[in-house]
TORVOPA-80169 format. One record per residue (C-alpha): residue number from 0; residue in one letter; x, y, z. Coordinates in steps of 0.5 Angstrom, whole numbers, m for minus. Each point is the difference from the previous one (the first is absolute). Layout:
BEGIN
[node NUM "A" [X Y Z]];
...
# end
This chain:
BEGIN
[node 0 "M" [249 90 226]];
[node 1 "N" [m8 m2 m1]];
[node 2 "R" [m1 m6 m3]];
[node 3 "K" [m3 3 m6]];
[node 4 "R" [7 4 m2]];
[node 5 "L" [5 m6 2]];
[node 6 "R" [m5 m5 m6]];
[node 7 "E" [0 6 m5]];
[node 8 "L" [9 1 2]];
[node 9 "V" [0 m9 m1]];
[node 10 "Y" [m3 1 m7]];
[node 11 "Q" [4 5 m3]];
[node 12 "K" [6 m3 3]];
[node 13 "Y" [1 m4 m6]];
[node 14 "D" [m4 4 m5]];
[node 15 "G" [m7 m4 1]];
[node 16 "H" [3 m8 m2]];
[node 17 "C" [0 m5 5]];
[node 18 "A" [7 0 3]];
[node 19 "Y" [1 m8 m1]];
[node 20 "C" [m3 m1 m8]];
[node 21 "G" [0 7 m2]];
[node 22 "R" [m8 0 m2]];
[node 23 "K" [m3 7 0]];
[node 24 "L" [m5 0 5]];
[node 25 "E" [m6 4 2]];
[node 26 "M" [1 4 6]];
[node 27 "K" [m6 m4 2]];
[node 28 "D" [2 m6 m1]];
[node 29 "M" [7 1 3]];
[node 30 "Q" [2 m4 6]];
[node 31 "V" [5 2 5]];
[node 32 "D" [5 m5 0]];
[node 33 "H" [5 0 7]];
[node 34 "I" [7 m3 m2]];
[node 35 "V" [1 m2 6]];
[node 36 "S" [m7 m3 2]];
[node 37 "R" [m2 3 7]];
[node 38 "Y" [0 m7 2]];
[node 39 "N" [7 1 m1]];
[node 40 "N" [1 6 4]];
[node 41 "G" [m1 4 m5]];
[node 42 "T" [m3 7 0]];
[node 43 "D" [m4 5 m3]];
[node 44 "D" [5 4 m3]];
[node 45 "L" [0 2 m7]];
[node 46 "D" [7 m2 m1]];
[node 47 "N" [m3 m8 3]];
[node 48 "L" [m7 1 m6]];
[node 49 "N" [0 m1 m7]];
[node 50 "P" [m5 0 m4]];
[node 51 "A" [m3 m6 m3]];
[node 52 "C" [m6 m4 m4]];
[node 53 "R" [m5 m5 3]];
[node 54 "M" [4 m5 m3]];
[node 55 "C" [6 2 2]];
[node 56 "N" [m2 1 8]];
[node 57 "F" [m3 m6 1]];
[node 58 "R" [5 m4 m3]];
[node 59 "K" [6 3 4]];
[node 60 "G" [m4 0 7]];
[node 61 "V" [5 0 5]];
[node 62 "Y" [6 m2 m5]];
[node 63 "T" [8 4 1]];
[node 64 "I" [0 3 m7]];
[node 65 "E" [6 m6 m1]];
[node 66 "Q" [m5 m6 1]];
[node 67 "F" [m7 3 m4]];
[node 68 "R" [6 0 m6]];
[node 69 "N" [2 m6 2]];
[node 70 "E" [m8 m2 0]];
[node 71 "I" [m1 3 m6]];
[node 72 "A" [6 m4 m4]];
[node 73 "R" [m2 m6 3]];
[node 74 "Q" [m7 0 m2]];
[node 75 "A" [1 0 m7]];
[node 76 "E" [6 m5 1]];
[node 77 "T" [m7 m4 2]];
[node 78 "A" [m5 2 m5]];
[node 79 "M" [6 m2 m6]];
[node 80 "K" [m1 m8 4]];
[node 81 "T" [m7 m1 m3]];
[node 82 "F" [m1 m3 m6]];
[node 83 "A" [m5 5 m2]];
[node 84 "N" [4 6 0]];
[node 85 "R" [6 m4 m3]];
[node 86 "M" [m4 m1 m5]];
[node 87 "S" [m2 8 m1]];
[node 88 "A" [7 1 0]];
[node 89 "A" [2 m6 m6]];
[node 90 "Y" [m6 4 m4]];
[node 91 "G" [3 7 2]];
[node 92 "L" [m5 2 4]];
[node 93 "I" [4 1 6]];
[node 94 "S" [6 1 2]];
[node 95 "Y" [4 m2 6]];
[node 96 "S" [8 4 0]];
[node 97 "P" [3 m1 7]];
[node 98 "H" [3 6 2]];
[node 99 "K" [1 5 7]];
[node 100 "V" [m7 3 1]];
[node 101 "E" [1 8 0]];
[node 102 "F" [m5 4 3]];
[node 103 "Y" [m3 6 m3]];
[node 104 "F" [3 4 6]];
[node 105 "E" [7 m3 m1]];
[node 106 "K" [m1 2 m7]];
[node 107 "R" [m1 7 1]];
[node 108 "K" [6 1 4]];
[node 109 "K" [4 m2 m6]];
[node 110 "Q" [m3 6 m4]];
# end
């Protein structure tokens, strides 16, 4: 299969949404994420590829899904340790409620 066709299939996998955060993507802005990274011997098969926004793909890097999930949860906990963020929460400008991070592709599987 050629690269262009594979890219189209990856894009269609979640109806043009980032598999992680769920934001709607334009095809031109989509990045192809390796669920198991090439660094960790992942393949270029469709089953190992997810559509991702730039932000999620960059943040995930070579992490496994569980490592990525833990990293996102940890960054939120760390952010709430700053005075500015605690104050913003007190004024209702931001909110934080600890919970398990659930990715868009996981929510879709439940449907």
